N, C-alpha and C positions, 0 to 999 in steps of 0.2 A: 694544845689541840681540847677542844671540849670532851665531853665524856660524850655526848649523841654523836658528833662528828669520826669521833671515833669507832664508836658501835655500829652507825653508817656501814663506815670504812669495812669494818672488818667483819657484814653481812654483806658484803659484796661479792664473793668469791662463792658463798654459797646460793647468792642470787643469780649468779650466772649462771650456776646448776641446773637451778628450779624453771628457767627460761631457755635455756639448749634444750633439755632433755623432755619438760613437758611443754613447753611452748613451740619448740621448735624440732623436737623429736630427734635430737641427735641422739643416738647412741652413746654408753659410759662412755667406751674409749675413746673416744673423741672430748666431751666434755668434761670428765676428771682432769687431764692433763692440763687442758683451757685453765680450770678455774685451779690447779698446783701453780699454775704460771701468774695470775693474777694474784694469787695469795703471797705469792713469794715476793712480787713487786710492790705490793701493797709493806710488807713486814719488810723489806730494805728501805723505803721512801716512808712512809707514816710513823714506822716505828723504829726505825735506825737500827735496823740489827744486818751483819754484816752479812757479803756473799758467802762467807767461807760455815757460820753461824747456819744459815739459809743451807748450805751444802749439808751440810751434817747432819740439822734435822730431817733434811731428805732422804739419806741412806740412814737414817732411821727408823725411817717411816717405811722402808721399803723393805728392812729386814722385817717389821713386824705385819707385813704385809704376807711374808713369804710364809710365816707361821700358821695364818689363815688359809692361805692357797695349798699347802700340803694336808690342812683338814679338808677343804674343799675337795681335791684330788682323791684324797681315799674314800670319802663319799661317792663319786663318781665311779670310779673305779668298783667298788662295793656292785651296785644298782648296772653297770655294766656288765661285768661277771654273771649276774645272777640271770640276766639276761638270754646270756648267750649260753646259759646253761640250761636250759628252762625253768629255774628257780620263780620267776617270776609268774609263767604262765599258770606253773602248779599253783602258787598261793591266787591268784585270780580264779583258778577254775573253784578251787577251795569253797572262796565266794559266794559262789553261784548257788550252794546247797544252803544255804543258812535261813534267806527269807525271801520271799519273792516282793515283798515291800518294800516298795522306791526309797520310802520312809526311813525306813530298819536299816537298807543299804547304804544311805548315806550319812549314817549317824557311827556306824560301824566301820566302811571303809575311808570317808572323807574325813571323819572326827578321830577316831581312836586309832583305827595302822595309820593315817597320817602323822599322830601325835608321838605312835611311837617311832614315826621314818621321824620326825622332825629331831626327836631328843636323842638317839642313835645319829644322823646324819646330816639335817637340817639345810641350806644355800640353797630354800628354795626346790628342794626333792621332793616334799611330801606333796606338793602342788599338781608337780607334774608326772608323779607318778600315781599320787590317787587317781586324776582325772580320768586318761586312761584305761584303767580299772572300772571306774563307772560309766565311761565310753563301752567297756567291751560286756558291761551288763545289761545298755539296752539304754541308757540314759542320751538325754539330746548332748550334742557336746557343748552346746553354751550353758546347761543346766550342769553339767560332770565338770567344767572351769571354776563355775561362781560359785557352787559349794564349796568346792575342793580350796577356794583359794581364801574363803569365810572362814574354813575350819581352819584355815593354818594360821590362827592371831594368838589361841592363848597357849600353847606350845612352845611360841617363840624365842618368848622372854627367856628359856632356859636350853633355847634349841642349841641341837650339837655338840653335848656333853658338856650347857652352862657354858660356853664362849661369848656368846652376847654380853652377858657380866663378868665372866674374870677376867676376857681379854677386853671387850668393849668400855667397860669402868677402868680400866690400869693407869688411868692418866689423873686419876684422884688417889694414888697412893699417898703421894706427897702431904696433898692440906690434910687428909684423913690419920695420915701418921702425925701430921702438926698438932690436930689436936689432941690428940688421944697425947702428946705428951705435952701440953697446954693444962693436963688435966683436968679436960671440959667434962661435964657430966654425961655420959657416955656409957652405955650396957656393953663393951667390948674392950679388949687391949690390943685386937691386934687387926690389920688390916683383912685378914680373911675374915675376920669376924664380921665387920663393916659389912661386907658383901655378901655374905650370909644370912644377915639384916634385911638387907636393900632387897634380896630373894625372898625372903619371908613378908615383906609387905606385898609385894608381886602377887605374888600367889595368893595371898587372898583375896585383893583387888581384880582378878583372874576367876578364883572361885567365886567369887558371889557373883559377877556376871555371869560364871559359866551356869550357873542356876537353870537361868530361864536360855541359856545361849544354847543349847540343841532343839528343845522346841519352836524358838525364833528359826532356828536355819530350817527343819522341816516345813516350817508354817513357809517362807524364803519361795522355800522347793515349788508347794503346792501353791502359793497365789502367782508366781511368775511362767511356770512353764507346765501345771494343772490345767485339765480340758476347762474345768471351772474358773479357772483364777482365785483359787479359794483361802483366804486366808486357816476358814474353819477347818477343811478339811485336810491341814498340818496336823490343827489341835487333836486329831482322832489316835494320834502316837504321843500322846504328851505323858503317857503315864511311863512309855520305855524312855522315852526323849529323858525325864527327871533322873528314872532311874539310873539311865547312864550315866547322865550328870554327876549323881555320886560315885557310880562304880572308877571315874576317873578324877574328882576331887581330893576324894578321901587319901587314895595312895599319893597324889599330886602334892599337897599339904601336908604331910607326915613324912614324905620323902624332903621337902622345902625345909622343914623345922627341923628334923631330925640326924639330914644326912648333908644337905647342902645346897650349892647349885647347879650343879653336875648331871642331875639324875630326875628331878620332879618330871620332866616331860616324858623322858623314857620308861622310868616306874608307871608314873600315871597311864601313860597307852597302853604300855602291855600289863599289865593286871587290869583294868579297864576293857581292854581288847577280847582277853579271855574271857571276863565277867558278862561281857553283854552276849560275846558269842553262846555263849555255854547258855545262857536267857536266853535268848532267841531262839534256840535249840530245841529247847523245854516249852516255848510258848510264854512264858513268863512274862506277865503285863502287855502281852503283842498287842495289838488292835483289833478289833474282832471285825474288820475287811481291810483288805489289804487295800494299797492304793496303790494306782502304777499312773504313768502319762496316757494323754488321748493316742490313736491312733497318729501311725506316722506321719498319714498324708493329709492331718490336722494341722503340723506344727508349722511355726513358723519357719521359713527359708533360712533365716540369721541364726537358726537354733543350729540347722546342722554341716557338720566343715565334711572337709575332702576323706574323711575316711568314713566309709560306712560302719554306721549302727551295728551293732553287735554279731557284724558280718563275718570276725573271725571265731572258729567251732574250737575254742580252748578243750584242751587234751592235758590230764597232767603226765607230767614227763615223769619223776617221781613221786617218792611220797611227802604225804605234808609236813612231814616232823623233818625230811632229809630236806623239804625246799626252804622251810624256816629256819634251819640249824644254825646258819651262820647268823641271822640277826640275835639268836639266843648266845651263842658266841658272841656278839662284839658286846653283847647287855652284860653279861658274864665276867668278860674279860677289863669290862670299863669298869665294875666295879669292884672288882677287884682291886684297881689298880689306883681309886679313888678311896677306899676308905684306909683312913690313918693309921687303925690299929693294924694291919697285915702290913706282911715286910715289902709287897710292891711297888708301893705307891715313892718307899725310900729308895729303891731299884731302877723306877721308870725313870727318877728326878737326879738321880746322883751323878749324869752326864747333862754339862750343860756345856753351850758354845757362846760366850760371851764378848762384849765388844763393849769396852767401857770408853770416856771421855772423847768419842769419834771427833778427830781431826783437833782436839784437845780441847775441847769442848766440856766443860763436866758436866754439866746437867745432862747430854745427850750420850745415851748408853743405849744397847739392846743386847738382849738375851734369850738364844731359844734352848729349850730341853725337850730336845728330839725326839726322846723314845716317852714323854710322856703326853705329847698331842697327838690324838683321839687318829688323827690319818696317817699318821705311821702305826700305832699301837692303838686299836685293835685294829684302821681299817684294813690298811693296805695287809698287814699280817691274815687277816683272815680273808684275804679277798685272794692271796695264793694258797690258802688252807681249801679253801672253797674250789681250787681247782682239782685237785684229787681227791674232795667228799663227793663230788659231782663230777669225775671222771670228764673234765674238761677237753678236749683236746688242744695239742699246742699253739695249733693255728686261729683259733677262736678264740684261746685268753689271751693270746699277744696281740687280735686284734682289739679283744674289748680294754686292753693296756694301753694301745694307740691311740684310740679315739675316745678315752679319757683324756688323753694329754692333747688330743685337741678341743677337748670341748675347755680346756683350761686355756685357753686363749686370751678370748675376749675377759675372765672373768681377769686374771692375771694384770693387761693392763691396765682396766678399772679400779681393781682393789690399789696397786702400789702408788697410783696418783692420789688415790683416796686417802691413803691412810698418810701419804707424806703431807699430804693437803692439811690431815688435822694434827701431825707432830708439829708442822710448822707456826700452828694456830695454836697449842697446847703451849713452845718453847717460846713465842713472841714476848712473854714475859721479863724476861731475858733480853732489856733493851738499853740503852743509852738515856733513851726521853725518860726512862720511871714509868712509864705508861701500865696500866694491866694488859692482862694478856688481852689477845682476842677474845674470849670468849666470854672471858669477865667481866669485859670491856659492854660486851651487849648484855649479858646479865644484867650490870650496871644499870646499862639506858633502858631498859628494860623495866625493871623493878619499881622505876619511877614513872613507869604508866602504870604498868596492872596492878601494882601494887599486892594488897593481902590478897588479892582476886587468881593470881599467878596459878594454884595451884589446881584451880579450875581448867586451866589451858595448855598444861604441861605436856599434856599427854598427844596432841596436834601436834607439839616441836616433836616428841619421838616417831610420830607419822611420819612427817614431813620428811623426816630424817632414812626415813625407809623407802619412801615412795621415790625419793632421789635416787639415794644409792644402790638400792636393792638392797639391801642389805641391814637387819637391826641390829647387829653388829657395829656397822660400820655410823649406825644415825648413833647408838650409845658412842661410842671414837668422835662425833662430831659434835656431842649437847654435852654430854658427861661432867665437862667443865663448867660449862652455861647452866645447865640446872642446879650443880652444885654451889653454883657461885651466888646463885639470885635466889636458892633459899636460904644460903648464910645474910645475904644483905637484909629479906623479906622477915630475917629470925624465925622461922619456921624448920620443920623439921628435915632434915637434910635427907635422913634415911627414905621420911617417904617420898620428896619428891624425885628420888633415885630412881624408887618403886617406880611413881608414874612412868618415870621417861622411861622403864623396859618396859613397862606394859602397853605405851604409848608407838613403840617403835616396833612391838608387834604385833600392835591392832594395823598397823601402816602395813602389813603383808598383804592384806586382803586388797592393797590397791596397788602395789609395788609391781611398775612397769617390768620389771626383769621376768616377775615371776607370771606376771599376766601372759607375756610373749610367751615364756617358757612354757606352759602347762597349756594354752594355745595353741602351740605348736603340735604339742601331742595328741591332740584331738583333733588336727587335719583344719582347726580354724585360722582365717586368716582374714586379717584387715578390720577384725571386729571387736579390736584390742579396747579401743574407749570407749564402744558397748558395755564391754564387761567392766570397764574403772565406773561407769557412770550406776552400774546395777552393784557393784559391790560397796562403791562411798558412803551407800545408804546404810549397812550396817557396819561401817566403820565407824559414820559421826556418832550414829545413837551408842557407840559401847565408848566414845573420847566423852559422851555426855556423865554417860554413867561414872566412868574414872573419875571423870572430873567433879562432879557433887562427892566420892569418894576421898577427892583427895583433900577438897578444903574439909570435910567434916573429919576425915582421922588428923590433918594437920591443927586446925585451929580449936577443935570442939573435945574430939578425944584424947586424942595424945598433945598439949602445946607443949610441956617441955621437952618431950623426945631429942634426943641429941641437941 
């Protein structure tokens, strides 16, 4: 069978997801199982994989999905625990006294606070949390959702303590180790070293775009939701926006280069948040005039949701320190358990649950390190501690955990079959026909068409994965082998291309259907998801163009011999 036909067949499961979820608006809970079934049938018929291999790959995929679902559950239970304790209301109240300027509030809440939440929790939590915070301050519901979604991009590559990279790109361990063993001219000696280099490239690209990102964000706000619909009004706060960009970028980059892939967003968001709040309170680089939305009577009907804007009279339920303490504990525990120089990482990784040669197939394995999963430590641990710190009644605490389990239903179905699909595609290289794996087949075929220009388009593949699956992590799982193989085929830096993939998966969060639906629900918007995607797709496309230019520049001009 020709490589073109193999590539076409390999793309069919992805195309099914695209058609069902985007064209027909099927939920992922229905689309992903069907796509998995089609992928399994294609693997058996075209690639000659036997049924047992398909079953083993599916079981391994289910196991890997459980790792991520534990993180998702931990992130949700922290949020719900803080909601029932009144901590989230207290945090919201604290934001109201910083600045009345909507541009400044957007930078602090949508981006900085959202970046910290992304770095510690991820999985759509930032937009779903930032949007209602902005709504409570008096933002139109549509504006709150749009700026929250756009902001949830730069931090996503490293979201949820690096999960999109260390988990999403785990399928590359075999080819990377093979390259190391072959003595290729590379700057690392371990797979973790490769992942760290990928993270560094991604951080550099994000940081370069990030220099103008916040300026664009506030201009977007004033253009589409201001009384005068003016880009220029956004520029009135450009000095503070640029200052905030540096406040985030510097710790973000330093963490990526000095620590690893787990903490750039968390540390960048946390440090940046502290800096910009302090600066705003002291009036540093603040605009001469405060900017606000027009009178509510002038707002367009589609801007408003079912929840009345600013209707809730926020009141502090505890001190700001006590409200923020769970997040402080999360950040502290994560750092302590991720640094190699401290003993806690070794303790956390000492216990593993492994299943090797599943159903007798040598290449199909699964490993879980439960105490190293952030869903267990620190998320669930801190959620339990918070019950006592905030003196939450047992009934309310139990309700928070119950609701968290309920929220996990749909993500579980979608994630299980999404990761199982990815595992089948990855394992399809082990076949009796002698064909390349499905991702590598697509890579080879696309390379013949795109050729050396591929670095310009690579980010959009990552964005497509996030848009379809609702997860940057799953996007990386779907396309890591594809991107790696394509970089190898065209002879460019595999590290840079994987960095572009990570950036693309992050920028795809702006239009991710799952995030759009979740964030809209939190502010009472119903039936305008298509409008939100149309508005947020503009900055996503612009982001992709800038990343594409950098991909070409870094790959073929500055570092042609890298890896």
